[in-house]
N, C-alpha and C positions, 0 to 999 in steps of 0.2 A: 468534382471535389468542392467542399464548402470553402468559402472565403477564409474562415478562421483556420482551417487545416492548411491552406496554402500559405498563410502568414506564418503559421508555426513551422512549417517545412523550411521557409526562408530563414526563420530565426535559428533553427538548428544549423543550417548551412553557414550563416553568418558567424555564429559562435565557433564552429569548427574551423572556419577559415581564419578568424582572428587569432584563435589559439595557435594555429600552425604558423601563420606569418609573423606574429608578434612574440612567439616563444613564451607564452603565458597560459595559465589555466583560465578557462571561462566556464561559467555555470548557468544552467537554466534555473527557473523557479521550480517549485514543486509541480509535478505533472500528475494528472489523473490517469486512470487506466486507459481510457480511449486515447489520450495524448501520448502515453507511453507506447501504445500499439502503433501509432503513427510514426514514432521515432524508430521502432524496430523495423518497420517497413522500409525506412530510409537508411538504416544503419550501415549497409554495405557501402554507401556513398560517403559516409561520415567517418569511417574507421581510420582514415589517413591521419586524423588529428589525435587519435587515441581517445577511447571512450570508457568511462566508468559510471555505473548507475548505483545510487545509494539513497536510502530514505531515512537514515539516522539509526536504523537497526535492521538486522536481517529479517526478511519476510514482510517488510513494509509494503503497503499498496501504493501510496503516493511517494514519488521519488524525484530526486534531483539528478540531472546528468552533468557530469564534468567532462569537458574536453581538454585534453592535454596528456602527454605521455611522460611519466617521470623518468624513464630511461633516456629520452631525448632532451627533456628540459633540465635534467640534472638535479631536481629537487622535488619534494613532495609538498602538496598543499591540501590541508584538510577541507572537507566540505563545510560550507558556511551554514551549518545546521546546529541549532541549540535545542535542548529539551527542557521545558519549563514544567516544574512540579507545582500543581495547584492543590492546596490543602485547605480544609475548613479552619477558620480561626479557632473554633471550639468544636472538637470532634463530636461531642454528644449532640450538638445542635445542627450538625451537617446533614444535608439531604443525600439520598442515594441518587446521584446525578447520572445522566446518560450522555452518550456521544453528542446528541443534538443540543443538550443543555450547554456543554462546553463550547461547541462550535458556534451556537447562537450568541453566547456572551462575547466571544471574540469578534464575530462579524458585526455585532452592535457597536464595537469600537471603531468601525470603519475599515477593518482589515480585510484585504482582498484574499480570496481563497487560495490563490497561488503562493501566498506567503506561508501557508500552513500545511504541515504534513499530516501524518497519522496521529490519532488521539487514542490513548490507551487508558483504561480505568482499572484500578484495583481498590475495592472497598469504596471509601469516600475520597480517594486521591486520584487526580487526573494527571496524566503525563502528555504534554502537548509538544510535538516537534514543530519548529518554526525556523524560518530563515533568520540568520544572525542579525540582519539589518532591522528586523522588527521586534527583536527580543526585549530591548530596553523599553520600547513603547508599551508592550504588553505588561511588563513588570511594573511600570509606573501608573498604568491606567486601569488594569483589571482588578476590581476589588470585590466583585460579587458575581456569583453564578446562580441564576434563579434567585431564591431567597437566602442563599448561603453566603455569608461573608467569608472571603478567602484570603490566604496569604500565599505568596509566590516565591519561588527560588529557582535558580538555574541548577540543573542536575550536574553535579561535579563528579560524584563517585559512580562510575559505571556499574559497580557491583550492586548498587542499590536498585538499578533499573529493573523494572518488572517486565519480563517477557509476557506477551499475551498468553493467557492460559489456553491450553489445548485439551479438549475432551476426547479421549480415545473411544472409537466406535467401530463396531463390525457390522456390516450389512450383507445380505445375501443377494447376489446379482447373477444374471445369466452369463455375463462376460465382464471384461474390463472396459467395455464401451462407456464413454463418458456420459451419454444421455441416460443410460440405465442406472449408473451409479448415482448421478444427481437425483434422479427420480426417487430412488430408495432413501437417500439421505434426507431429502426435504419433503418426503411424502407426497410426491407428485405423480400423476399419470405419465406414461411415456410421451403422449401427445403434448401435455403441458410442458414437459421438459424440453421438447423440441421447439416449442414456441419461444423459449428463452434464447435459443440459438438464432432463430429468425429475427428476434428483437435485438440481437447483438449485445446480450447481457452476460455472456460467458467468456471468461478470460483464463488462460492457462499460462502461468509464469509471466503475467503482465501482458500477454499477447492475446488479442481477440481470437476466439475459437468459434468458427462457423460450421465446423465439421462435427456433426453430432455423433458420428461413428468413430471418432478419435479414440484410440486405445491408450488408456492412462498408463503412465510410467511411474516407477518408484520416485517419490519426492516431488512429483508435480504439485504445484500449488494452484488450486482452482478457486476463482472468485465468481460467485453467482450474484449479480447485482440485485439488491433487494432482499437477499436471503442470507448471505454470509460467505465464508471462505473455509476451505478445508485443504489439508495436505494428504495426498494419496500415499499410503504406506504399503501397498501391494496385497497379494493374495495370501490369506492365512491357510486355507485348506479348501478342498473340494468336497461338497456334500455327496451323500449316497445317490442323490438324484442328478448329479452332474453339474450342479450350480456351484458358484464360487462364494466363499466367505471372504470379502475384501475388507481391509483395514484402512481406516481414515482417521485423521485428527481434526476435529472441529475447532476452529478458533472461536473462543467465547468473547 
């Protein structure tokens, strides 16, 4: 096991132990999909402290783990996550920015990736999830993304928040096997699809999936690193030739 993984395992154990012995909530930073998979491998040994995983919104890829059980601690403590809304100062002069533009502007401020969660975009507005401890620094220092001058505010009204848009799609596959469905969605050959499993680029519900014959289940969320993410919505119908029309929702 890599040194970084061993250190992260120790970090999980230390946070769980501190929560349990000191009767307090403890939190990780934002974790990537490989880091979350490492957590899930160790989850049985950490459950004694009480575990909740959240990324600021349902379906987020990058998440924070909270150790602490509200039933035992006797109180609830929110995750230290904030959502910053980034808008152009003048809408008509705003560029159509992408995920890398926002992330690059934030990293250029010297912010470490573990302080940042998912980034969502609607039109010319970006929604950035970050740890509470870094929110003020971003608010005070981020004034431009690429060539667009921006204004920032903390999202206060949850009703305003934009869920990431999902495009409904139906594809024809021989079965509900994950490799075949991925191949159809992303226009890959079966061998190309299998290579992504070997390269450890496939995650199902934030867990690494190395079994290319895994049978997809309703509401599974599949992330294919380098391609995107989709939710599996089940079989629509069977064709006359015995194949399946399966429904998925592609995160845009």
